[in-house]
PASEBA-1860 file (N, C-alpha, C; in nm, 3 decimals):
! residues 228
1> MPATAFPP> 0.086/-0.119/0.001/0.000/0.000/0.000/0.089/0.119/-0.004 ~ 0.071/0.218/-0.087/0.157/0.339/-0.093/0.127/0.423/0.032 ~ 0.235/0.508/0.062/0.225/0.585/0.188/0.107/0.676/0.188 ~ 0.066/0.729/0.074/-0.047/0.826/0.069/-0.179/0.756/0.104 ~ -0.184/0.625/0.111/-0.310/0.557/0.133/-0.335/0.542/0.286 ~ -0.238/0.573/0.364/-0.252/0.559/0.504/-0.346/0.671/0.557 ~ -0.434/0.646/0.651/-0.507/0.756/0.716/-0.410/0.856/0.769 ~ -0.438/0.987/0.771/-0.336/1.085/0.803/-0.277/1.076/0.944
9> RSPASAVW> -0.343/1.025/1.042/-0.291/1.021/1.177/-0.242/0.871/1.210 ~ -0.232/0.787/1.120/-0.188/0.648/1.156/-0.049/0.644/1.214 ~ 0.047/0.716/1.166/0.180/0.705/1.235/0.171/0.742/1.379 ~ 0.114/0.861/1.413/0.097/0.900/1.555/0.020/0.800/1.631 ~ -0.084/0.744/1.578/-0.164/0.649/1.647/-0.091/0.521/1.677 ~ 0.010/0.490/1.596/0.093/0.370/1.620/0.205/0.396/1.716 ~ 0.272/0.514/1.701/0.395/0.540/1.772/0.367/0.558/1.922 ~ 0.277/0.645/1.959/0.273/0.674/2.102/0.221/0.555/2.190
17> PYFRFPLS> 0.128/0.467/2.145/0.093/0.353/2.226/0.211/0.253/2.240 ~ 0.290/0.248/2.136/0.411/0.157/2.140/0.505/0.193/2.255 ~ 0.524/0.320/2.265/0.618/0.372/2.372/0.550/0.379/2.507 ~ 0.424/0.406/2.508/0.351/0.422/2.640/0.321/0.299/2.709 ~ 0.274/0.191/2.627/0.226/0.068/2.696/0.324/-0.055/2.669 ~ 0.328/-0.152/2.752/0.417/-0.269/2.726/0.363/-0.359/2.616 ~ 0.363/-0.302/2.489/0.308/-0.370/2.371/0.417/-0.414/2.279 ~ 0.402/-0.527/2.220/0.492/-0.569/2.116/0.453/-0.502/1.980
25> LRMVEEML> 0.534/-0.506/1.883/0.513/-0.446/1.758/0.389/-0.517/1.689 ~ 0.376/-0.650/1.707/0.259/-0.715/1.654/0.133/-0.682/1.723 ~ 0.142/-0.654/1.852/0.018/-0.611/1.918/-0.029/-0.470/1.868 ~ 0.060/-0.385/1.850/0.031/-0.257/1.785/-0.030/-0.273/1.648 ~ 0.024/-0.365/1.575/-0.031/-0.394/1.439/-0.182/-0.436/1.446 ~ -0.207/-0.531/1.541/-0.341/-0.576/1.560/-0.435/-0.462/1.610 ~ -0.389/-0.374/1.692/-0.470/-0.267/1.739/-0.509/-0.177/1.619 ~ -0.412/-0.153/1.531/-0.441/-0.071/1.418/-0.542/-0.138/1.322
33> VARGIIVS> -0.524/-0.273/1.305/-0.619/-0.345/1.220/-0.764/-0.324/1.274 ~ -0.776/-0.328/1.406/-0.910/-0.314/1.470/-0.972/-0.177/1.437 ~ -0.883/-0.076/1.408/-0.933/0.058/1.375/-0.940/0.074/1.224 ~ -0.918/-0.034/1.152/-0.928/-0.023/1.004/-0.803/0.026/0.935 ~ -0.694/0.018/1.010/-0.560/0.055/0.944/-0.481/-0.066/0.926 ~ -0.455/-0.098/0.800/-0.382/-0.218/0.765/-0.231/-0.183/0.744 ~ -0.146/-0.225/0.831/-0.009/-0.192/0.828/0.072/-0.308/0.898 ~ 0.188/-0.328/0.852/0.273/-0.437/0.910/0.335/-0.389/1.037
41> HESVRQWA> 0.384/-0.489/1.116/0.452/-0.457/1.233/0.589/-0.393/1.202 ~ 0.650/-0.424/1.092/0.769/-0.365/1.045/0.758/-0.218/1.018 ~ 0.646/-0.182/0.964/0.612/-0.042/0.943/0.609/0.032/1.073 ~ 0.544/-0.033/1.172/0.535/0.028/1.305/0.674/0.054/1.369 ~ 0.757/-0.047/1.347/0.898/-0.035/1.399/0.972/0.080/1.329 ~ 0.951/0.090/1.197/1.024/0.200/1.129/0.964/0.336/1.167 ~ 0.837/0.346/1.191/0.774/0.472/1.239/0.831/0.508/1.373 ~ 0.843/0.414/1.458/0.888/0.440/1.595/1.040/0.481/1.592
49> RKSGQDFA> 1.118/0.416/1.504/1.262/0.450/1.497/1.279/0.584/1.438 ~ 1.204/0.617/1.338/1.223/0.756/1.273/1.163/0.868/1.353 ~ 1.050/0.843/1.417/0.979/0.953/1.478/0.991/0.965/1.627 ~ 1.046/0.860/1.693/1.044/0.860/1.841/1.118/0.987/1.892 ~ 1.233/1.018/1.840/1.309/1.131/1.896/1.239/1.264/1.873 ~ 1.175/1.278/1.754/1.106/1.403/1.719/0.990/1.413/1.814 ~ 0.918/1.304/1.834/0.808/1.300/1.928/0.848/1.345/2.065 ~ 0.955/1.290/2.121/1.004/1.323/2.258/1.045/1.469/2.265
57> KQIRQRLP> 1.112/1.518/2.156/1.153/1.662/2.153/1.036/1.761/2.168 ~ 0.931/1.732/2.082/0.814/1.816/2.081/0.742/1.812/2.226 ~ 0.731/1.694/2.282/0.670/1.682/2.414/0.752/1.756/2.514 ~ 0.884/1.745/2.507/0.974/1.817/2.605/0.950/1.963/2.599 ~ 0.930/2.016/2.476/0.915/2.157/2.460/0.774/2.209/2.518 ~ 0.679/2.119/2.526/0.541/2.155/2.572/0.526/2.139/2.719 ~ 0.614/2.067/2.786/0.598/2.043/2.928/0.634/2.167/3.017 ~ 0.583/2.182/3.127/0.616/2.298/3.217/0.769/2.288/3.245
65> AAGDKCHL> 0.821/2.401/3.301/0.961/2.400/3.342/0.986/2.296/3.449 ~ 1.105/2.243/3.452/1.145/2.142/3.551/1.153/2.203/3.687 ~ 1.130/2.113/3.793/1.141/2.169/3.929/1.287/2.201/3.964 ~ 1.301/2.251/4.086/1.438/2.299/4.124/1.514/2.196/4.194 ~ 1.455/2.077/4.214/1.533/1.971/4.277/1.551/1.854/4.174 ~ 1.669/1.799/4.172/1.705/1.693/4.076/1.750/1.569/4.149 ~ 1.685/1.458/4.129/1.724/1.333/4.177/1.800/1.249/4.072 ~ 1.915/1.203/4.108/2.001/1.122/4.018/2.015/0.980/4.070
73> HEVVMTIA> 2.006/0.888/3.974/2.020/0.751/4.017/2.062/0.664/3.890 ~ 2.123/0.556/3.912/2.171/0.465/3.803/2.130/0.324/3.835 ~ 2.101/0.248/3.732/2.065/0.106/3.753/2.140/0.025/3.646 ~ 2.174/-0.095/3.685/2.251/-0.180/3.595/2.162/-0.249/3.496 ~ 2.211/-0.266/3.375/2.132/-0.333/3.269/2.232/-0.423/3.196 ~ 2.180/-0.539/3.140/2.256/-0.624/3.053/2.208/-0.605/2.913 ~ 2.299/-0.555/2.828/2.259/-0.530/2.684/2.362/-0.609/2.597 ~ 2.307/-0.702/2.517/2.388/-0.783/2.433/2.496/-0.853/2.515
81> GKKHWLWR> 2.464/-0.902/2.630/2.548/-0.978/2.714/2.656/-0.900/2.791 ~ 2.651/-0.767/2.783/2.746/-0.678/2.848/2.677/-0.587/2.950 ~ 2.743/-0.557/3.059/2.688/-0.469/3.165/2.692/-0.324/3.117 ~ 2.578/-0.262/3.138/2.565/-0.121/3.112/2.496/-0.058/3.233 ~ 2.505/0.075/3.234/2.434/0.152/3.343/2.343/0.253/3.284 ~ 2.218/0.251/3.331/2.124/0.358/3.283/2.120/0.463/3.388 ~ 2.170/0.582/3.357/2.164/0.698/3.440/2.044/0.784/3.417 ~ 1.980/0.823/3.526/1.846/0.893/3.509/1.847/1.014/3.603
89> AVDQNDIV> 1.787/1.126/3.553/1.770/1.241/3.626/1.613/1.275/3.634 ~ 1.558/1.292/3.758/1.416/1.308/3.781/1.398/1.429/3.871 ~ 1.301/1.510/3.843/1.278/1.627/3.934/1.172/1.582/4.043 ~ 1.139/1.678/4.137/1.064/1.637/4.249/0.915/1.606/4.219 ~ 0.873/1.640/4.095/0.736/1.606/4.047/0.732/1.479/3.967 ~ 0.837/1.396/3.979/0.845/1.270/3.910/0.858/1.280/3.756 ~ 0.898/1.396/3.708/0.919/1.413/3.560/1.064/1.373/3.530 ~ 1.081/1.289/3.437/1.208/1.241/3.392/1.272/1.354/3.308
97> LDILVQSR> 1.383/1.402/3.356/1.453/1.512/3.283/1.542/1.467/3.179 ~ 1.614/1.357/3.200/1.709/1.306/3.098/1.754/1.168/3.144 ~ 1.800/1.093/3.045/1.866/0.965/3.064/1.993/0.952/2.987 ~ 2.074/0.856/3.027/2.197/0.836/2.953/2.244/0.690/2.980 ~ 2.261/0.610/2.873/2.310/0.476/2.876/2.455/0.478/2.856 ~ 2.528/0.424/2.954/2.677/0.422/2.948/2.725/0.283/2.999 ~ 2.843/0.253/2.954/2.914/0.128/2.994/2.998/0.143/3.123 ~ 2.998/0.264/3.180/3.082/0.293/3.303/2.997/0.348/3.413
105> RDERAAKR> 3.043/0.327/3.533/2.982/0.380/3.654/3.087/0.452/3.730 ~ 3.132/0.567/3.686/3.238/0.639/3.756/3.213/0.792/3.741 ~ 3.315/0.867/3.781/3.306/1.009/3.778/3.287/1.058/3.640 ~ 3.361/1.001/3.542/3.352/1.046/3.406/3.204/1.024/3.349 ~ 3.147/0.914/3.383/3.010/0.888/3.339/2.914/0.986/3.409 ~ 2.930/1.017/3.530/2.843/1.108/3.607/2.855/1.249/3.547 ~ 2.981/1.293/3.508/2.998/1.416/3.444/2.927/1.432/3.312 ~ 2.927/1.327/3.239/2.855/1.321/3.109/2.713/1.344/3.129
113> LLRKLLKR> 2.649/1.283/3.232/2.511/1.299/3.256/2.482/1.449/3.306 ~ 2.557/1.500/3.391/2.532/1.638/3.438/2.549/1.738/3.323 ~ 2.650/1.723/3.239/2.668/1.812/3.128/2.553/1.807/3.033 ~ 2.501/1.678/3.004/2.390/1.662/2.911/2.261/1.723/2.979 ~ 2.245/1.712/3.105/2.131/1.768/3.177/2.136/1.916/3.171 ~ 2.252/1.973/3.195/2.267/2.122/3.198/2.240/2.173/3.054 ~ 2.284/2.113/2.955/2.263/2.157/2.812/2.115/2.149/2.778 ~ 2.050/2.044/2.825/1.908/2.020/2.785/1.822/2.121/2.864
121> QCRAPCVI> 1.848/2.140/2.991/1.761/2.224/3.071/1.794/2.373/3.071 ~ 1.912/2.404/3.020/1.959/2.542/3.005/1.972/2.615/3.144 ~ 1.959/2.537/3.251/1.982/2.600/3.390/2.012/2.489/3.481 ~ 2.082/2.516/3.586/2.119/2.420/3.684/2.013/2.418/3.791 ~ 1.979/2.294/3.854/1.888/2.290/3.962/1.943/2.355/4.088 ~ 1.856/2.373/4.189/1.908/2.428/4.313/1.972/2.319/4.396 ~ 1.922/2.201/4.397/1.963/2.090/4.475/1.973/1.967/4.390 ~ 2.083/1.887/4.410/2.095/1.751/4.352/2.097/1.657/4.458
129> ITDKPGSY> 2.009/1.551/4.451/1.992/1.447/4.553/2.034/1.319/4.492 ~ 2.128/1.254/4.559/2.188/1.126/4.507/2.199/1.023/4.619 ~ 2.232/0.899/4.583/2.271/0.802/4.679/2.416/0.821/4.724 ~ 2.478/0.721/4.779/2.609/0.738/4.831/2.730/0.747/4.738 ~ 2.726/0.692/4.620/2.844/0.691/4.530/2.919/0.820/4.524 ~ 3.050/0.822/4.545/3.128/0.947/4.541/3.148/1.006/4.404 ~ 3.110/0.934/4.300/3.131/0.986/4.164/3.036/1.100/4.145 ~ 2.918/1.107/4.202/2.833/1.221/4.190/2.893/1.347/4.245
137> SAARGEVM> 2.949/1.342/4.371/3.007/1.458/4.429/3.123/1.520/4.350 ~ 3.208/1.430/4.298/3.324/1.472/4.221/3.269/1.541/4.094 ~ 3.173/1.480/4.028/3.122/1.529/3.904/3.054/1.666/3.924 ~ 2.974/1.672/4.031/2.900/1.797/4.066/3.005/1.914/4.092 ~ 3.110/1.878/4.165/3.211/1.977/4.197/3.276/2.037/4.072 ~ 3.274/1.968/3.963/3.341/2.019/3.841/3.238/2.075/3.742 ~ 3.118/2.019/3.737/3.021/2.065/3.639/2.924/2.170/3.695 ~ 2.879/2.145/3.822/2.779/2.223/3.885/2.824/2.259/4.030
145> LSVEGRKH> 2.935/2.334/4.045/2.994/2.359/4.169/2.906/2.436/4.266 ~ 2.822/2.532/4.214/2.735/2.608/4.300/2.612/2.538/4.342 ~ 2.583/2.420/4.297/2.462/2.353/4.326/2.475/2.271/4.458 ~ 2.377/2.278/4.546/2.383/2.202/4.667/2.368/2.060/4.642 ~ 2.452/1.977/4.706/2.437/1.830/4.692/2.396/1.764/4.816 ~ 2.303/1.665/4.808/2.258/1.595/4.927/2.271/1.449/4.899 ~ 2.324/1.372/4.990/2.329/1.227/4.984/2.250/1.161/5.087 ~ 2.148/1.085/5.042/2.063/1.015/5.135/1.978/0.907/5.065
153> KGSNNQAE> 2.001/0.789/5.107/1.929/0.678/5.040/1.775/0.691/5.039 ~ 1.728/0.727/5.152/1.575/0.739/5.153/1.514/0.853/5.086 ~ 1.595/0.956/5.053/1.543/1.070/4.987/1.540/1.053/4.836 ~ 1.593/0.945/4.788/1.606/0.933/4.639/1.512/0.825/4.585 ~ 1.401/0.802/4.651/1.309/0.700/4.606/1.242/0.737/4.467 ~ 1.226/0.861/4.448/1.166/0.911/4.321/1.249/0.864/4.197 ~ 1.378/0.880/4.203/1.461/0.839/4.093/1.458/0.688/4.082 ~ 1.457/0.620/4.193/1.463/0.471/4.193/1.331/0.419/4.131
161> DSHQPMQR> 1.218/0.480/4.173/1.089/0.430/4.125/1.072/0.461/3.980 ~ 1.143/0.566/3.926/1.124/0.598/3.786/1.183/0.493/3.694 ~ 1.260/0.402/3.748/1.315/0.294/3.666/1.214/0.183/3.634 ~ 1.107/0.179/3.712/1.015/0.061/3.705/0.944/0.048/3.571 ~ 0.892/0.156/3.516/0.831/0.140/3.378/0.929/0.081/3.278 ~ 1.055/0.134/3.280/1.155/0.088/3.189/1.178/-0.064/3.208 ~ 1.182/-0.108/3.335/1.215/-0.253/3.368/1.104/-0.334/3.320 ~ 0.979/-0.297/3.328/0.863/-0.370/3.288/0.870/-0.379/3.130
169> RERQMKRF> 0.909/-0.271/3.065/0.917/-0.277/2.919/1.036/-0.355/2.868 ~ 1.142/-0.356/2.945/1.256/-0.442/2.910/1.224/-0.589/2.911 ~ 1.140/-0.632/3.009/1.100/-0.768/3.010/1.006/-0.801/2.895 ~ 0.916/-0.717/2.852/0.827/-0.726/2.745/0.905/-0.744/2.612 ~ 1.009/-0.670/2.599/1.093/-0.669/2.476/1.202/-0.779/2.477 ~ 1.208/-0.855/2.591/1.306/-0.957/2.601/1.449/-0.907/2.601 ~ 1.472/-0.792/2.664/1.594/-0.717/2.673/1.619/-0.637/2.551 ~ 1.693/-0.533/2.579/1.730/-0.440/2.464/1.849/-0.501/2.388
177> KSAGQTQG> 1.859/-0.464/2.258/1.956/-0.522/2.172/2.088/-0.451/2.163 ~ 2.095/-0.318/2.191/2.218/-0.240/2.180/2.197/-0.122/2.268 ~ 2.313/-0.054/2.297/2.309/0.065/2.378/2.241/0.178/2.307 ~ 2.267/0.187/2.176/2.203/0.294/2.098/2.052/0.275/2.086 ~ 2.003/0.158/2.071/1.863/0.126/2.065/1.799/0.157/2.201 ~ 1.866/0.121/2.310/1.815/0.147/2.444/1.798/0.300/2.468 ~ 1.904/0.369/2.433/1.903/0.520/2.446/1.792/0.584/2.367 ~ 1.782/0.543/2.249/1.673/0.597/2.155/1.532/0.568/2.202
185> FLAAHDQI> 1.515/0.439/2.242/1.377/0.397/2.280/1.338/0.467/2.408 ~ 1.429/0.464/2.514/1.387/0.519/2.648/1.381/0.668/2.644 ~ 1.449/0.737/2.557/1.430/0.886/2.543/1.290/0.913/2.505 ~ 1.234/0.843/2.409/1.092/0.870/2.374/1.001/0.812/2.479 ~ 1.021/0.689/2.524/0.937/0.627/2.627/0.916/0.710/2.744 ~ 1.026/0.777/2.804/1.016/0.851/2.925/0.947/0.979/2.907 ~ 0.964/1.041/2.787/0.894/1.171/2.766/0.745/1.151/2.746 ~ 0.706/1.048/2.682/0.561/1.016/2.668/0.503/0.982/2.795
193> NNLFHLRR> 0.572/0.900/2.884/0.524/0.877/3.012/0.509/1.014/3.098 ~ 0.599/1.101/3.077/0.584/1.227/3.155/0.447/1.290/3.135 ~ 0.391/1.281/3.018/0.256/1.339/2.997/0.145/1.285/3.091 ~ 0.168/1.162/3.139/0.061/1.094/3.213/0.079/1.102/3.362 ~ 0.158/1.192/3.405/0.174/1.213/3.557/0.061/1.304/3.598 ~ -0.057/1.250/3.606/-0.179/1.321/3.640/-0.218/1.277/3.782 ~ -0.228/1.368/3.871/-0.267/1.340/4.014/-0.415/1.344/4.030 ~ -0.469/1.228/4.055/-0.619/1.221/4.068/-0.672/1.255/4.203
201> DDVTADRY> -0.589/1.250/4.303/-0.645/1.266/4.441/-0.671/1.411/4.487 ~ -0.613/1.505/4.409/-0.625/1.647/4.451/-0.687/1.741/4.352 ~ -0.765/1.679/4.252/-0.841/1.755/4.155/-0.974/1.693/4.133 ~ -1.070/1.787/4.089/-1.207/1.737/4.059/-1.209/1.649/3.935 ~ -1.320/1.576/3.924/-1.334/1.482/3.810/-1.330/1.559/3.678 ~ -1.391/1.674/3.675/-1.395/1.760/3.551/-1.252/1.803/3.514 ~ -1.173/1.842/3.614/-1.040/1.889/3.581/-0.957/1.771/3.549 ~ -0.974/1.653/3.604/-0.894/1.537/3.573/-0.924/1.498/3.423
209> RAAHTQTF> -1.055/1.498/3.384/-1.088/1.465/3.243/-1.029/1.568/3.147 ~ -1.027/1.696/3.190/-0.973/1.799/3.104/-0.819/1.781/3.085 ~ -0.757/1.735/3.200/-0.607/1.709/3.187/-0.578/1.595/3.098 ~ -0.669/1.497/3.096/-0.643/1.376/3.005/-0.669/1.421/2.860 ~ -0.767/1.509/2.841/-0.789/1.563/2.702/-0.667/1.636/2.651 ~ -0.608/1.721/2.743/-0.491/1.793/2.702/-0.372/1.700/2.675 ~ -0.362/1.591/2.757/-0.257/1.495/2.732/-0.258/1.437/2.595 ~ -0.375/1.392/2.551/-0.395/1.330/2.417/-0.377/1.437/2.306
217> FRLEPRSL> -0.409/1.560/2.337/-0.374/1.660/2.236/-0.226/1.680/2.218 ~ -0.153/1.671/2.323/-0.009/1.681/2.318/0.055/1.566/2.245 ~ -0.018/1.448/2.233/0.030/1.332/2.173/0.007/1.335/2.019 ~ -0.032/1.442/1.962/-0.057/1.459/1.820/0.034/1.558/1.759 ~ 0.165/1.551/1.768/0.252/1.640/1.706/0.222/1.663/1.558 ~ 0.245/1.779/1.502/0.212/1.807/1.361/0.301/1.717/1.272 ~ 0.422/1.691/1.309/0.513/1.624/1.227/0.478/1.477/1.219 ~ 0.395/1.428/1.315/0.357/1.283/1.315/0.216/1.274/1.264
225> ARPL> 0.149/1.385/1.229/0.010/1.377/1.183/0.005/1.345/1.034 ~ 0.128/1.354/0.968/0.137/1.330/0.827/0.184/1.182/0.807 ~ 0.147/1.118/0.701/0.204/0.985/0.667/0.351/0.994/0.650 ~ 0.427/0.891/0.694/0.573/0.885/0.679/0.608/0.812/0.547
END
């Protein structure tokens, strides 16, 4: 089927559920068939590969400014039989600010994360909260010397909990295949998940429904509304 035959929003309709939910490519293919969109799982994979980063970039631009506290944490992963570390930065509102997949867990790796975070956010946080590893303190002293640092295991639960959606997805995908694929997938995965941090307990039902409506509006970037 030629590209022009696809319904105009089919790429966006396929891409965001694939990143948001623990679905396989074939499951997304079946969901689209139920909506009358006939497309192969390979096309879904290509859409996600080509558009995931653009999707994440546009969502990041539409989110409110990050909080003034930054929680840093790293978790070990096995990728293609080798040990890697997923470094993650999260603010006090559970919004994932940035991630970085690296093969090292040392001061050099921590500095790379902080420099990437500073470049992405265009400003330093007021406080950085970490666990005990000394690599964070050394990196902060070089990259963000004026930022207050706190080390406390119990204060960093937000960063630790933010790994859980990734770990569920890793099991569904039967592990990631390469560091590049992991970085690209999680960059889009985390930004799409950021849109769904809706607090139900402190808002009325009408405001909660309105927030959901706004979330799905943000999931329709113009660049993904056209056939690929």
